[in-house]
C-alpha positions in Angstrom: 22.7 42.0 -18.2 22.9 42.3 -14.8 19.3 43.2 -14.1 18.4 40.9 -16.0 20.1 38.2 -13.5 19.1 40.0 -10.8 15.2 39.5 -11.9 16.0 36.0 -12.5 17.2 35.5 -9.3 14.5 37.5 -7.9 11.4 35.1 -9.1 10.1 32.9 -6.8 10.0 29.3 -7.7 7.1 28.4 -9.6 8.0 31.8 -11.8 11.0 29.4 -13.2 9.6 26.6 -12.8 6.6 28.1 -15.8 10.2 29.4 -17.7 11.2 26.2 -17.8 8.2 24.4 -18.8 8.2 26.5 -21.8 12.0 26.2 -22.5 11.1 22.3 -22.5 8.2 22.3 -24.5 10.0 24.3 -27.4 13.1 22.2 -27.1 12.0 18.5 -25.7 15.5 18.7 -24.0 17.3 21.1 -22.6 20.3 21.5 -20.4 21.4 22.2 -16.2 24.1 24.5 -17.4 22.0 26.6 -20.3 19.2 26.9 -17.9 21.3 27.8 -14.5 23.0 30.8 -17.0 20.0 31.6 -18.7 17.4 32.4 -15.0 21.0 33.3 -13.8 21.0 30.8 -10.4 22.9 28.3 -9.7 22.8 24.6 -10.9 21.6 23.4 -7.7 18.5 25.7 -7.6 17.8 24.3 -10.9 18.0 20.8 -9.9 15.3 22.1 -6.7 12.9 23.6 -9.8 13.4 20.2 -11.8 12.1 17.8 -8.9 9.4 19.5 -8.5 8.4 19.6 -11.8 9.1 16.5 -11.3 7.0 15.5 -9.1 4.1 17.5 -10.7 4.7 15.3 -13.7 5.5 18.2 -15.9 9.3 17.0 -16.2 11.3 14.7 -16.6 14.7 14.3 -15.6 17.7 13.1 -17.3 22.0 13.2 -17.4 22.5 16.8 -17.2 19.4 18.3 -18.0 15.5 18.0 -18.5 12.6 17.1 -20.8 9.2 16.7 -20.8 7.7 13.5 -20.0 7.4 11.5 -22.8 3.3 10.2 -22.4 3.0 6.4 -23.1 -0.7 5.5 -24.8 -0.8 2.1 -25.2 2.4 -1.2 -24.2 3.8 -3.3 -26.8 2.4 -6.8 -27.1 4.4 -9.5 -25.6 5.9 -10.9 -28.4 7.6 -7.4 -29.1 8.4 -6.8 -26.1 10.0 -10.9 -26.1 12.0 -9.7 -29.0 14.2 -6.8 -27.2 16.9 -6.2 -24.7 17.1 -9.7 -23.5 20.7 -9.2 -21.8 19.1 -6.3 -20.0 16.5 -8.2 -18.8 18.5 -11.1 -17.8 20.7 -9.5 -15.1 17.9 -6.8 -14.4 16.1 -10.4 -13.6 18.8 -11.6 -12.2 19.9 -9.2 -9.6 15.7 -9.3 -8.4 15.3 -13.7 -8.2 17.9 -12.9 -5.5 15.4 -11.7 -3.1 13.0 -15.3 -3.0 14.3 -16.9 0.3 13.9 -20.3 1.3 9.4 -21.0 0.8 8.5 -18.0 0.1 5.2 -17.5 -1.2 5.6 -14.4 -4.4 3.5 -12.8 -6.4 5.1 -12.4 -10.1 3.4 -10.0 -12.6 2.9 -10.0 -16.2 6.2 -9.1 -18.1 9.0 -10.0 -20.5 11.7 -8.9 -17.5 9.6 -10.8 -14.7 9.4 -13.9 -16.8 13.5 -13.2 -16.5 12.7 -14.3 -12.7 10.6 -17.1 -13.3 14.3 -18.8 -14.8 16.0 -17.9 -12.2 13.8 -20.1 -10.6 13.9 -23.2 -13.0 14.2 -25.9 -10.5 13.0 -25.0 -7.4 10.5 -26.9 -5.8 9.8 -25.0 -2.1 8.2 -21.8 -3.6 4.2 -21.1 -3.5 4.2 -18.3 -6.8 1.5 -16.5 -8.0 1.2 -15.0 -11.5 -0.8 -13.9 -13.8 1.1 -13.8 -16.9 0.4 -17.1 -18.6 4.0 -17.1 -19.6 5.7 -17.5 -16.0 3.1 -19.9 -15.7 4.1 -21.9 -18.0 7.1 -22.0 -17.5 7.0 -22.3 -13.5 4.1 -25.5 -14.5 7.4 -27.4 -16.6 10.2 -26.2 -14.8 9.9 -26.5 -11.2 7.7 -28.2 -8.5 6.4 -25.0 -7.1 2.9 -25.4 -5.9 1.8 -22.5 -8.3 -2.0 -20.3 -8.9 -3.0 -17.9 -11.9 -5.5 -15.8 -10.7 -7.6 -15.8 -13.7 -9.4 -12.5 -14.8 -10.5 -11.2 -17.6 -7.9 -12.1 -20.2 -5.5 -9.7 -22.2 -4.8 -11.2 -25.3 -1.7 -8.8 -26.2 0.3 -9.5 -23.4 -0.5 -13.1 -22.8 -1.6 -12.6 -18.8 -4.9 -11.6 -16.3 -6.4 -8.6 -15.8 -9.2 -6.9 -13.9 -11.4 -6.6 -10.9 -11.5 -10.2 -10.9 -7.4 -10.9 -10.9 -7.5 -8.7 -8.4 -9.9 -10.7 -6.3 -7.3 -13.6 -6.8 -4.4 -11.9 -5.4 -6.2 -11.1 -2.8 -6.8 -14.1 -1.1 -2.9 -14.3 -0.7 -0.8 -13.4 1.6 3.0 -12.6 -0.2 6.4 -12.1 1.0 7.1 -10.0 -1.9 5.5 -9.2 -4.9 7.5 -8.7 -8.0 5.8 -6.1 -10.0 6.3 -4.6 -13.5 5.4 -1.8 -15.5 5.8 0.5 -18.6 6.1 3.7 -16.9 7.2 5.3 -14.2 8.5 8.3 -12.2 8.2 10.6 -9.0 4.4 10.4 -8.9 4.8 6.6 -8.9 4.0 4.0 -11.4 1.2 4.6 -14.2 -0.1 2.0 -16.9 -2.4 2.3 -20.5 -4.4 0.4 -19.1 -7.3 0.8 -16.6 -7.8 -3.6 -16.3 -4.2 -3.0 -14.3 -4.8 -0.6 -11.6 -6.5 -3.1 -10.0 -4.4 -5.7 -10.1 -1.6 -3.4 -9.4 -3.3 -2.1 -6.2 -4.8 -5.8 -4.9 -1.0 -6.5 -5.6 0.6 -3.9 -3.3 -2.6 -5.0 -0.2 -1.2 -8.4 0.0 3.0 -8.3 -0.7 4.7 -7.3 2.6 8.0 -6.4 0.3 6.6 -4.8 -2.8 10.1 -4.4 -5.4 9.0 -2.8 -8.6 11.7 -5.0 -11.7 12.0 -2.8 -14.7 14.5 -0.6 -16.4 15.2 2.5 -16.7 14.3 3.7 -19.6 10.8 3.3 -18.3 11.5 6.0 -15.3 10.4 9.4 -16.6 6.8 8.3 -18.5 3.9 9.2 -17.3 0.8 7.2 -18.4 -3.1 7.8 -18.6 -3.7 5.8 -15.1 -2.2 6.0 -11.9 -2.0 2.8 -10.3 -0.2 3.2 -7.2 2.4 5.9 -5.5 6.1 5.5 -5.6 6.1 6.2 -1.6 3.9 2.1 -1.7 7.3 0.4 -2.8 10.2 -1.4 -1.3 12.4 -1.9 -3.1 13.0 -0.2 -7.4 15.3 -3.0 -9.5 16.8 -1.5 -12.7 20.3 -1.0 -14.1 23.1 1.3 -13.5 22.0 3.7 -16.8 19.1 5.2 -14.1 20.1 9.1 -13.6 21.8 10.6 -10.3 18.5 12.6 -9.8 16.2 9.5 -10.4 18.4 7.9 -8.0 18.2 10.0 -5.4 14.2 10.9 -5.8 13.6 6.8 -5.1 16.3 6.7 -2.5 15.1 9.7 -0.7 11.8 8.1 -0.1 13.6 5.0 2.0 12.7 2.7 -1.1 15.4 0.1 -1.6 17.6 1.1 -5.2 19.1 -2.0 -6.9 21.5 -1.9 -10.1 22.3 -4.1 -12.7 25.6 -3.4 -14.2 24.8 -3.1 -17.9 25.6 -0.7 -20.9 23.7 1.9 -20.8 20.7 2.4 -23.0 20.9 3.4 -26.3 18.1 6.3 -27.8 16.8 3.9 -29.9 16.1 1.1 -27.8 14.6 3.0 -25.3 11.2 2.2 -26.5 10.4 -0.8 -25.2 
């Protein structure tokens, strides 16, 4: 036993990390305590290894341990997403809406959580609002007197929004005080998407906004999709919920990104797929 522990302690980080990935591949989720005991190292060492694996997109932190990143190949339709997590989305959207100051020029990305920000702007008349989302545009047109622009572009019917290079070019015409971005997946490497056509939109927004605020529930953390849209350091703030793991909070704040947590009940495992 002493020899096994000594051998484990003598491992270089890459060796330990390979063993951790092997354990995750075999079991899906492994606790920090179990890994520390098996490898004969401290909890802090295991946490550092998990953090390094997260940076590489090979692991995702969960409360008390790690799991393999969940790979996202597609996103639910607008209708499917609209039926889920109303309380969570309202709380996150309401918190994000507090960022909006009088006479700002703002961008509202497509998504049902971003729609909750729009709901908080009902009755306003002092803003200039740009969006690529048809549902958000309809609400703003009906419930506010704000100046309103829609990006146009390739119509993605499932999500009732516009994407692609044409939408990106329209976005670059503006100088935003603040842009609220949505996502189906994010982590230490940044924001990713299963749709290549959304990359042009996210990057155009990031280039055109003074503040870039990611608005999403915590279940999206640790997921990874095919296309990298934005590196994490390009965000100025993240607005999510209080179920975000401590390790994820550290990853975000250590990069100088402002983190804002809506106080809501933790997401149940079966609810983690919105």
